[in-house]
TORVEXKE-781099 format. One record per residue (C-alpha): x, y, z; residue in one letter; residue number from 1. Coordinates in steps of 0.001 Angstrom, whole numbers, plus 524288, in hexadecimal, padded with zeros to 5 digits. Example, Ala and Ser with C-alpha at 12.3 -4.5 7.8 and 13.67 -1.06 7.14 Angstrom:
REM residues 2
+-------+-------+-------+---+-----+
!    c1 !    c2 !    c3 ! r !   k !
+-------+-------+-------+---+-----+
! 8300C ! 7EE6C ! 81E78 ! a !   1 !
! 83566 ! 7FBDC ! 81BE4 ! s !   2 !
+-------+-------+-------+---+-----+
This chain:
REM residues 355
+-------+-------+-------+---+-----+
!    c1 !    c2 !    c3 ! r !   k !
+-------+-------+-------+---+-----+
! 4803C ! 57017 ! 684C1 ! x !   1 !
! 478B2 ! 5634A ! 683EF ! x !   2 !
! 47456 ! 55EAC ! 67690 ! x !   3 !
! 46CF7 ! 5531E ! 67115 ! x !   4 !
! 46D50 ! 54D23 ! 66394 ! x !   5 !
! 45FE8 ! 54839 ! 65FD6 ! x !   6 !
! 45F92 ! 53DD4 ! 6553C ! x !   7 !
! 4522A ! 53C77 ! 64F0B ! x !   8 !
! 44DC9 ! 5315E ! 64636 ! x !   9 !
! 44267 ! 535F5 ! 63DF1 ! x !  10 !
! 436A6 ! 52DDB ! 63A19 ! x !  11 !
! 437CF ! 532B2 ! 62C29 ! x !  12 !
! 441D8 ! 539BB ! 62403 ! x !  13 !
! 44139 ! 54889 ! 62365 ! x !  14 !
! 44856 ! 5533A ! 61C1A ! x !  15 !
! 451EE ! 55AD8 ! 62478 ! x !  16 !
! 458AF ! 566EC ! 61F5E ! x !  17 !
! 46427 ! 56E10 ! 625AE ! x !  18 !
! 45F40 ! 5772B ! 63027 ! x !  19 !
! 45365 ! 56EB0 ! 63323 ! x !  20 !
! 44E4D ! 56E9B ! 64102 ! x !  21 !
! 4432D ! 567AF ! 64808 ! x !  22 !
! 43A78 ! 569D3 ! 653BD ! x !  23 !
! 43BC6 ! 55DF5 ! 65C92 ! x !  24 !
! 43051 ! 55A1B ! 66549 ! x !  25 !
! 432A5 ! 55067 ! 67046 ! x !  26 !
! 42944 ! 546E6 ! 676D3 ! x !  27 !
! 4223A ! 54BBF ! 682FB ! x !  28 !
! 41B76 ! 5456A ! 68E80 ! x !  29 !
! 40E08 ! 54AC1 ! 68B3B ! x !  30 !
! 40E73 ! 54979 ! 67C54 ! x !  31 !
! 415A9 ! 541EC ! 671EF ! x !  32 !
! 41D8D ! 54E0D ! 66E82 ! x !  33 !
! 41EDA ! 55B27 ! 67534 ! x !  34 !
! 41B17 ! 564AB ! 66A67 ! x !  35 !
! 41BE3 ! 57028 ! 673C7 ! x !  36 !
! 42ABA ! 56FA2 ! 673E6 ! x !  37 !
! 43475 ! 56C7C ! 6693B ! x !  38 !
! 4432C ! 56BDA ! 6677D ! x !  39 !
! 44881 ! 57287 ! 65B59 ! x !  40 !
! 453D7 ! 56B2F ! 65548 ! x !  41 !
! 45B62 ! 56BB5 ! 6489A ! x !  42 !
! 45E6E ! 55F5A ! 64102 ! x !  43 !
! 46C9E ! 55D6E ! 644A9 ! x !  44 !
! 46FD5 ! 55182 ! 63C91 ! x !  45 !
! 46A3E ! 54762 ! 63371 ! x !  46 !
! 47133 ! 53C33 ! 62C63 ! x !  47 !
! 476EF ! 541D7 ! 61FC2 ! x !  48 !
! 4735F ! 5358B ! 61845 ! x !  49 !
! 464F7 ! 53855 ! 61A9F ! x !  50 !
! 46567 ! 54525 ! 61339 ! x !  51 !
! 45D51 ! 550D8 ! 617A6 ! x !  52 !
! 4516F ! 54C5F ! 60FDE ! x !  53 !
! 44F77 ! 53FA5 ! 61759 ! x !  54 !
! 45444 ! 540B6 ! 62556 ! x !  55 !
! 45003 ! 535DF ! 62E9E ! x !  56 !
! 45889 ! 538FA ! 63A54 ! x !  57 !
! 45C50 ! 54644 ! 63FB8 ! x !  58 !
! 46475 ! 54B10 ! 64B1B ! x !  59 !
! 46227 ! 5571E ! 65376 ! x !  60 !
! 46C08 ! 55D6C ! 65CA7 ! x !  61 !
! 4653C ! 563F2 ! 66824 ! x !  62 !
! 46AB2 ! 56BF8 ! 6733F ! x !  63 !
! 464D2 ! 569AD ! 680AE ! x !  64 !
! 460C6 ! 577F1 ! 6807D ! x !  65 !
! 456D3 ! 574ED ! 675D9 ! x !  66 !
! 44EA5 ! 56B34 ! 67D9C ! x !  67 !
! 44C3C ! 56613 ! 68B49 ! x !  68 !
! 447B8 ! 55842 ! 6883D ! x !  69 !
! 44EE7 ! 54B5D ! 68778 ! x !  70 !
! 44F58 ! 543C2 ! 67AD5 ! x !  71 !
! 44E8E ! 53510 ! 67BC7 ! x !  72 !
! 4539D ! 52B7D ! 671C4 ! x !  73 !
! 4489D ! 52580 ! 669E1 ! x !  74 !
! 43E40 ! 52F79 ! 66D96 ! x !  75 !
! 4358A ! 53594 ! 6633B ! x !  76 !
! 435C2 ! 54418 ! 66093 ! x !  77 !
! 42DBF ! 54CBF ! 6579C ! x !  78 !
! 434D3 ! 554EB ! 64D5D ! x !  79 !
! 42EC8 ! 560C4 ! 646DD ! x !  80 !
! 43663 ! 5651B ! 63AEF ! x !  81 !
! 43F43 ! 566CD ! 63408 ! x !  82 !
! 43F62 ! 575A3 ! 63410 ! x !  83 !
! 449EC ! 57F39 ! 63034 ! x !  84 !
! 44FFB ! 58594 ! 62462 ! x !  85 !
! 45AE6 ! 57FFC ! 61C1F ! x !  86 !
! 46652 ! 589C4 ! 61BEB ! x !  87 !
! 46954 ! 58569 ! 60DEA ! x !  88 !
! 477EC ! 5843C ! 61058 ! x !  89 !
! 4798D ! 57BE7 ! 6041E ! x !  90 !
! 4785E ! 58868 ! 5FC0F ! x !  91 !
! 48534 ! 58DE8 ! 60166 ! x !  92 !
! 492C6 ! 58A59 ! 5FC9A ! x !  93 !
! 498EC ! 58C10 ! 60A07 ! x !  94 !
! 49288 ! 58956 ! 6172A ! x !  95 !
! 4976E ! 58BB2 ! 6250A ! x !  96 !
! 4900F ! 584B3 ! 62FF2 ! x !  97 !
! 492E1 ! 589D3 ! 63DA9 ! x !  98 !
! 48DFE ! 583EB ! 64A69 ! x !  99 !
! 4909C ! 585A7 ! 658CE ! x ! 100 !
! 48D13 ! 57B89 ! 66310 ! x ! 101 !
! 47FE3 ! 57543 ! 660C9 ! x ! 102 !
! 47E5C ! 57DE4 ! 654CB ! x ! 103 !
! 48443 ! 5725C ! 64D7A ! x ! 104 !
! 4768B ! 56C7F ! 64E1F ! x ! 105 !
! 471F1 ! 576B9 ! 6445D ! x ! 106 !
! 47E41 ! 5775D ! 63C02 ! x ! 107 !
! 481C0 ! 5690B ! 63A01 ! x ! 108 !
! 4752A ! 565CE ! 6326B ! x ! 109 !
! 478C7 ! 5703D ! 62879 ! x ! 110 !
! 4860B ! 569F7 ! 6263E ! x ! 111 !
! 47FBD ! 55C8F ! 62567 ! x ! 112 !
! 4764C ! 56112 ! 61AEB ! x ! 113 !
! 48100 ! 5670E ! 61285 ! x ! 114 !
! 4899C ! 55B03 ! 613EB ! x ! 115 !
! 47EAF ! 5513E ! 61155 ! x ! 116 !
! 47A32 ! 55871 ! 60522 ! x ! 117 !
! 48803 ! 558F6 ! 5FFAD ! x ! 118 !
! 48A57 ! 54AA2 ! 602EB ! x ! 119 !
! 47DE5 ! 54639 ! 5FC23 ! x ! 120 !
! 48148 ! 54E10 ! 5EFFF ! x ! 121 !
! 48EEF ! 54825 ! 5EFBE ! x ! 122 !
! 48990 ! 53A51 ! 5F10D ! x ! 123 !
! 47F74 ! 53C3F ! 5E656 ! x ! 124 !
! 48967 ! 5423A ! 5DD14 ! x ! 125 !
! 49321 ! 5373F ! 5DFAC ! x ! 126 !
! 488DD ! 52CBA ! 5DD38 ! x ! 127 !
! 4845A ! 53359 ! 5D0BE ! x ! 128 !
! 49255 ! 53460 ! 5CBF1 ! x ! 129 !
! 494B4 ! 525F9 ! 5CEE6 ! x ! 130 !
! 48855 ! 521CB ! 5C7B7 ! x ! 131 !
! 48BBB ! 52A61 ! 5BC06 ! x ! 132 !
! 49941 ! 52438 ! 5BB3F ! x ! 133 !
! 49391 ! 51669 ! 5BB9F ! x ! 134 !
! 4897F ! 51A07 ! 5B155 ! x ! 135 !
! 4942D ! 51F16 ! 5A869 ! x ! 136 !
! 49B7B ! 5121E ! 5A9B8 ! x ! 137 !
! 48F2B ! 50A4A ! 5A6CD ! x ! 138 !
! 48C42 ! 51251 ! 59A9B ! x ! 139 !
! 49A23 ! 50FE6 ! 595BC ! x ! 140 !
! 498A9 ! 50142 ! 5983C ! x ! 141 !
! 48B91 ! 50105 ! 59132 ! x ! 142 !
! 491E5 ! 50452 ! 58428 ! x ! 143 !
! 49B32 ! 4F8C5 ! 58573 ! x ! 144 !
! 49166 ! 4EE6E ! 589EE ! x ! 145 !
! 48736 ! 4E58B ! 583EB ! x ! 146 !
! 47DC1 ! 4DAAB ! 58777 ! x ! 147 !
! 47BA2 ! 4D784 ! 595D1 ! x ! 148 !
! 48699 ! 4E084 ! 599FA ! x ! 149 !
! 48014 ! 4EBE7 ! 59302 ! x ! 150 !
! 47311 ! 4E8D9 ! 59980 ! x ! 151 !
! 479A2 ! 4E912 ! 5A6E1 ! x ! 152 !
! 48050 ! 4F5F5 ! 5A3D7 ! x ! 153 !
! 47393 ! 4FC04 ! 59F28 ! x ! 154 !
! 46D46 ! 4F813 ! 5AC05 ! x ! 155 !
! 47864 ! 4FE81 ! 5B396 ! x ! 156 !
! 47715 ! 50ABB ! 5AB55 ! x ! 157 !
! 46889 ! 50B71 ! 5AE1D ! x ! 158 !
! 46ACF ! 509D7 ! 5BCBC ! x ! 159 !
! 4759C ! 51414 ! 5BD2E ! x ! 160 !
! 46D75 ! 51DE1 ! 5B591 ! x ! 161 !
! 46262 ! 51BED ! 5BF36 ! x ! 162 !
! 46B9D ! 51E19 ! 5CABA ! x ! 163 !
! 4713C ! 52A2C ! 5C42F ! x ! 164 !
! 463A9 ! 52FD5 ! 5C20C ! x ! 165 !
! 4605C ! 52D8A ! 5D06B ! x ! 166 !
! 46C95 ! 534A3 ! 5D525 ! x ! 167 !
! 46A9A ! 53FD4 ! 5CB8E ! x ! 168 !
! 45CFB ! 541D3 ! 5D124 ! x ! 169 !
! 46225 ! 542AA ! 5DF08 ! x ! 170 !
! 46270 ! 5503B ! 5E4C9 ! x ! 171 !
! 46FC0 ! 556A1 ! 5E5BA ! x ! 172 !
! 470D7 ! 561F9 ! 5EF30 ! x ! 173 !
! 47C08 ! 5688D ! 5E7D4 ! x ! 174 !
! 47ECF ! 5715C ! 5F37D ! x ! 175 !
! 48723 ! 57D7D ! 5F1F1 ! x ! 176 !
! 48E9C ! 57AE3 ! 5FE9D ! x ! 177 !
! 49D34 ! 57900 ! 5FCFF ! x ! 178 !
! 4A265 ! 57B4D ! 60ACB ! x ! 179 !
! 49C6A ! 57991 ! 6184A ! x ! 180 !
! 4A3AC ! 57DC0 ! 624A2 ! x ! 181 !
! 49E0D ! 578CA ! 63181 ! x ! 182 !
! 4A294 ! 57F0D ! 63E48 ! x ! 183 !
! 49E0D ! 57A60 ! 64B99 ! x ! 184 !
! 4A219 ! 5816F ! 65810 ! x ! 185 !
! 4A019 ! 577ED ! 66354 ! x ! 186 !
! 49D15 ! 57D81 ! 670BE ! x ! 187 !
! 4A27F ! 57131 ! 67711 ! x ! 188 !
! 4AA7B ! 565EF ! 6717F ! x ! 189 !
! 49FFF ! 55C24 ! 67538 ! x ! 190 !
! 4964F ! 5626D ! 66BCE ! x ! 191 !
! 49CEB ! 55B1E ! 660B9 ! x ! 192 !
! 49597 ! 54ED9 ! 664D2 ! x ! 193 !
! 48949 ! 55566 ! 65FA7 ! x ! 194 !
! 48E42 ! 5553F ! 651BB ! x ! 195 !
! 49A33 ! 54C95 ! 64FFC ! x ! 196 !
! 492D2 ! 54182 ! 6492E ! x ! 197 !
! 48B8E ! 54AF8 ! 6407D ! x ! 198 !
! 4980B ! 55247 ! 63CE9 ! x ! 199 !
! 49E8B ! 54563 ! 63968 ! x ! 200 !
! 49309 ! 54221 ! 6309C ! x ! 201 !
! 493F6 ! 54FA1 ! 62A7F ! x ! 202 !
! 4A274 ! 54D7C ! 6282E ! x ! 203 !
! 49F5F ! 540E0 ! 620D4 ! x ! 204 !
! 4969A ! 54865 ! 61787 ! x ! 205 !
! 4A2B2 ! 54FAA ! 612A9 ! x ! 206 !
! 4ADA6 ! 5457D ! 612B2 ! x ! 207 !
! 4B60C ! 54CE7 ! 608D9 ! x ! 208 !
! 4B51A ! 55A2F ! 60FBC ! x ! 209 !
! 4AEDF ! 560E0 ! 6041C ! x ! 210 !
! 4A445 ! 567E5 ! 60BBF ! x ! 211 !
! 4A5E1 ! 5690D ! 61A8C ! x ! 212 !
! 4AF52 ! 56F4A ! 6240B ! x ! 213 !
! 4ABA8 ! 56D89 ! 63265 ! x ! 214 !
! 4B27D ! 5737C ! 63E3C ! x ! 215 !
! 4AE72 ! 57138 ! 64C53 ! x ! 216 !
! 4B396 ! 579C9 ! 65759 ! x ! 217 !
! 4B521 ! 57377 ! 664C8 ! x ! 218 !
! 4B718 ! 57C35 ! 670C1 ! x ! 219 !
! 4BF9F ! 5725B ! 6781A ! x ! 220 !
! 4CB5E ! 569E6 ! 674AA ! x ! 221 !
! 4C8F9 ! 55BAA ! 67193 ! x ! 222 !
! 4D1AC ! 55075 ! 66D45 ! x ! 223 !
! 4CFC1 ! 542BF ! 6683E ! x ! 224 !
! 4C232 ! 54592 ! 66310 ! x ! 225 !
! 4BE4A ! 5487D ! 65517 ! x ! 226 !
! 4AF98 ! 54A08 ! 65307 ! x ! 227 !
! 4B199 ! 548DD ! 64459 ! x ! 228 !
! 4BCB0 ! 54748 ! 63AA6 ! x ! 229 !
! 4C506 ! 5536A ! 63C76 ! x ! 230 !
! 4CBE2 ! 5589E ! 6305C ! x ! 231 !
! 4CDDD ! 56583 ! 62988 ! x ! 232 !
! 4BF7F ! 5666B ! 62612 ! x ! 233 !
! 4B980 ! 56164 ! 632BA ! x ! 234 !
! 4C017 ! 56723 ! 63EBE ! x ! 235 !
! 4BEF6 ! 566AB ! 64D7E ! x ! 236 !
! 4C503 ! 572D0 ! 653A0 ! x ! 237 !
! 4C71E ! 57116 ! 6624B ! x ! 238 !
! 4C9A5 ! 57ACC ! 66D45 ! x ! 239 !
! 4C34B ! 5860B ! 6660A ! x ! 240 !
! 4B9F9 ! 58F42 ! 66CE6 ! x ! 241 !
! 4ACD4 ! 59212 ! 666DC ! x ! 242 !
! 4B0A3 ! 5A01E ! 663F4 ! x ! 243 !
! 4BD2F ! 59BF1 ! 65D42 ! x ! 244 !
! 4B604 ! 591E7 ! 654F7 ! x ! 245 !
! 4ABC1 ! 59C13 ! 65180 ! x ! 246 !
! 4B68B ! 5A50C ! 64CB2 ! x ! 247 !
! 4BC1E ! 599D9 ! 644C9 ! x ! 248 !
! 4AEB7 ! 597AD ! 63ECB ! x ! 249 !
! 4AD95 ! 5A5F8 ! 63AD4 ! x ! 250 !
! 4BB55 ! 5A56F ! 63530 ! x ! 251 !
! 4B799 ! 5998F ! 62CF8 ! x ! 252 !
! 4AB54 ! 5A060 ! 627F1 ! x ! 253 !
! 4B398 ! 5ABF7 ! 623A5 ! x ! 254 !
! 4BD8E ! 5A2D5 ! 61D84 ! x ! 255 !
! 4B35B ! 59B21 ! 61602 ! x ! 256 !
! 4AD02 ! 5A77A ! 610E8 ! x ! 257 !
! 4B9F7 ! 5AC6C ! 60BA2 ! x ! 258 !
! 4BEED ! 59F78 ! 60659 ! x ! 259 !
! 4B304 ! 598E0 ! 60094 ! x ! 260 !
! 4AB2B ! 59D8B ! 5F4E2 ! x ! 261 !
! 49C64 ! 59CE1 ! 5F4BC ! x ! 262 !
! 491E1 ! 5A04A ! 5FE8D ! x ! 263 !
! 4931C ! 59D1C ! 60D01 ! x ! 264 !
! 488EC ! 599DF ! 61754 ! x ! 265 !
! 48BBB ! 599B9 ! 625EE ! x ! 266 !
! 481B8 ! 59374 ! 62EFB ! x ! 267 !
! 48362 ! 59332 ! 63DB6 ! x ! 268 !
! 47D31 ! 58DD8 ! 64A0C ! x ! 269 !
! 48212 ! 59093 ! 657C6 ! x ! 270 !
! 480BE ! 5997C ! 6636E ! x ! 271 !
! 47EF8 ! 5A82A ! 66201 ! x ! 272 !
! 48D79 ! 5AC1D ! 662EB ! x ! 273 !
! 49132 ! 5A18F ! 65923 ! x ! 274 !
! 486D4 ! 5A5BD ! 64F60 ! x ! 275 !
! 48AA3 ! 5B403 ! 650D7 ! x ! 276 !
! 498EF ! 5B0B6 ! 64E9B ! x ! 277 !
! 4960D ! 5A8F8 ! 6423B ! x ! 278 !
! 48CD4 ! 5B381 ! 63D48 ! x ! 279 !
! 496F0 ! 5BE32 ! 63F82 ! x ! 280 !
! 4A13F ! 5B5CE ! 63905 ! x ! 281 !
! 498BC ! 5B45C ! 62D06 ! x ! 282 !
! 49695 ! 5C30F ! 62C60 ! x ! 283 !
! 4A53C ! 5C57C ! 62D4E ! x ! 284 !
! 4A7CA ! 5BB87 ! 62280 ! x ! 285 !
! 49EC6 ! 5C1D1 ! 61887 ! x ! 286 !
! 4A5D1 ! 5C988 ! 60DFD ! x ! 287 !
! 4A262 ! 5C90D ! 5FFA1 ! x ! 288 !
! 49D75 ! 5BB17 ! 6019B ! x ! 289 !
! 490C6 ! 5B931 ! 608CF ! x ! 290 !
! 48ECC ! 5AFA0 ! 61417 ! x ! 291 !
! 4817E ! 5AA2D ! 61795 ! x ! 292 !
! 48032 ! 5A8FC ! 6265B ! x ! 293 !
! 475B4 ! 5A023 ! 62C0E ! x ! 294 !
! 471E0 ! 59B6E ! 63989 ! x ! 295 !
! 46AD9 ! 58E8C ! 63B32 ! x ! 296 !
! 45C39 ! 59041 ! 63C6A ! x ! 297 !
! 45C07 ! 58754 ! 6483D ! x ! 298 !
! 4654B ! 58AC4 ! 6535E ! x ! 299 !
! 46729 ! 58109 ! 65E9E ! x ! 300 !
! 45FEE ! 585C7 ! 66A99 ! x ! 301 !
! 46C4E ! 58708 ! 672AA ! x ! 302 !
! 46F68 ! 592FA ! 66A4D ! x ! 303 !
! 462C8 ! 599F1 ! 66D87 ! x ! 304 !
! 454A6 ! 598DA ! 669B7 ! x ! 305 !
! 4522D ! 59347 ! 65C40 ! x ! 306 !
! 44C49 ! 59CE6 ! 652AC ! x ! 307 !
! 44645 ! 594CA ! 64807 ! x ! 308 !
! 43ECE ! 59984 ! 63C52 ! x ! 309 !
! 43103 ! 594CC ! 639CC ! x ! 310 !
! 43106 ! 58637 ! 636E3 ! x ! 311 !
! 42EB4 ! 580D7 ! 6296D ! x ! 312 !
! 42650 ! 574E8 ! 626FD ! x ! 313 !
! 42B01 ! 56A05 ! 62FD8 ! x ! 314 !
! 428BB ! 55B9E ! 631EF ! x ! 315 !
! 424A0 ! 554F1 ! 63E77 ! x ! 316 !
! 42BFB ! 5487C ! 641B7 ! x ! 317 !
! 42CD9 ! 53ECC ! 64CA9 ! x ! 318 !
! 43A6F ! 53990 ! 64EEB ! x ! 319 !
! 441E4 ! 53063 ! 657DA ! x ! 320 !
! 44DC4 ! 535EB ! 65E95 ! x ! 321 !
! 45AE4 ! 5321B ! 6640B ! x ! 322 !
! 4629E ! 53BC6 ! 66C1E ! x ! 323 !
! 47066 ! 53D5E ! 67131 ! x ! 324 !
! 473CD ! 54676 ! 67C55 ! x ! 325 !
! 47FEF ! 54EAB ! 67AC1 ! x ! 326 !
! 484A5 ! 55671 ! 68663 ! x ! 327 !
! 48E28 ! 56179 ! 683F0 ! x ! 328 !
! 49206 ! 56E2D ! 68A41 ! x ! 329 !
! 4919B ! 57AB4 ! 68258 ! x ! 330 !
! 49C19 ! 5850F ! 6832B ! x ! 331 !
! 49968 ! 58F42 ! 68D83 ! x ! 332 !
! 491C9 ! 59A87 ! 687BF ! x ! 333 !
! 49B8F ! 5A3C0 ! 68DDA ! x ! 334 !
! 4A5E2 ! 59EB1 ! 68465 ! x ! 335 !
! 49EDC ! 5A61E ! 679AC ! x ! 336 !
! 4A37D ! 5B2CD ! 67FEA ! x ! 337 !
! 4B229 ! 5B4F3 ! 67F6C ! x ! 338 !
! 4BA13 ! 5C06E ! 683E6 ! x ! 339 !
! 4C31E ! 5C76B ! 67A8E ! x ! 340 !
! 4CEE9 ! 5BF4A ! 67E90 ! x ! 341 !
! 4C7C7 ! 5B2A0 ! 67B8A ! x ! 342 !
! 4C3D4 ! 5B7A9 ! 66E2C ! x ! 343 !
! 4D1C9 ! 5BBC5 ! 66B3C ! x ! 344 !
! 4D6D0 ! 5AE63 ! 66F49 ! x ! 345 !
! 4CCB8 ! 5A766 ! 666DD ! x ! 346 !
! 4D0A6 ! 5AF7E ! 65B24 ! x ! 347 !
! 4DE78 ! 5AA94 ! 65D40 ! x ! 348 !
! 4D96C ! 59CA7 ! 65EAF ! x ! 349 !
! 4D21B ! 59DF7 ! 651E4 ! x ! 350 !
! 4DEC5 ! 5A060 ! 64AB1 ! x ! 351 !
! 4E40D ! 59343 ! 64F66 ! x ! 352 !
! 4D885 ! 58B63 ! 64A2B ! x ! 353 !
! 4DADB ! 58596 ! 63C93 ! x ! 354 !
! 4D165 ! 58B23 ! 632A4 ! x ! 355 !
+-------+-------+-------+---+-----+
């Protein structure tokens, strides 16, 4: 399946929330933009340092099935949006994000938002703690000083109090989320090129492994190549069929529900068999503890026709683009149907995968 990453530099900063999508209008021969046809695309990535309130550059991941035009570097496009509903994952203590194939385009932004919010809170708290410590030292020195030295210390105290007030006024998200598990079932090993840079950036948002666990399932063996730092929290599992990885995912959902206290949300994006498998796994995992199951509002077009709810108020933007073509082959659709012997073998394979 061919795919293109579309990098868009915006003329002005906009607010982008997780789950946001745009209608993209391309130039035409007879008019500046062809408003009779649009491409629907979810915001796949934005630089975490921008923050969702002031995004100036966004990235879309599009399958060739969603459009029949060629993007050219430097051309202008017309964006209508953002639309979409925020799934409010920050209200849950435990979150499982599940994607198959190009479904990562809808799932990765949710992980990015959770990680960026936590990172910004951590930075603000650390800075406030550092300023408070310095202020305490200055106040202690003030009682032992006089003359010019006292005047200098009073000036430092005034400056530190001002900085402290500024940080105390900054918004803290104070999210409930304690654990996020990200699972991506690749249809072909080469699909990792779609997201390896973004996953590395996501990994940097949680350097001490306090928030994320990410597992990627590759259908074929591969050696000498690590798309990101592989450790106990971030794993590449090779030579695993999609059905086997799906079973592993369901097993992990059941495990997390039993082991972790607090509420749990599972959100998925993938083809129909994948979504059905995750949904059934959630149902089987429910006991006395509830699980909130969600599917992304926007589903990549390769998984069927998009069914979007009525749009909310959007913004029209012109933007300059850069694009990168990524050619990959998807797993044969027939591999989704296994006979009973294949299923039995995969159940045996599942037992050999470390969990």
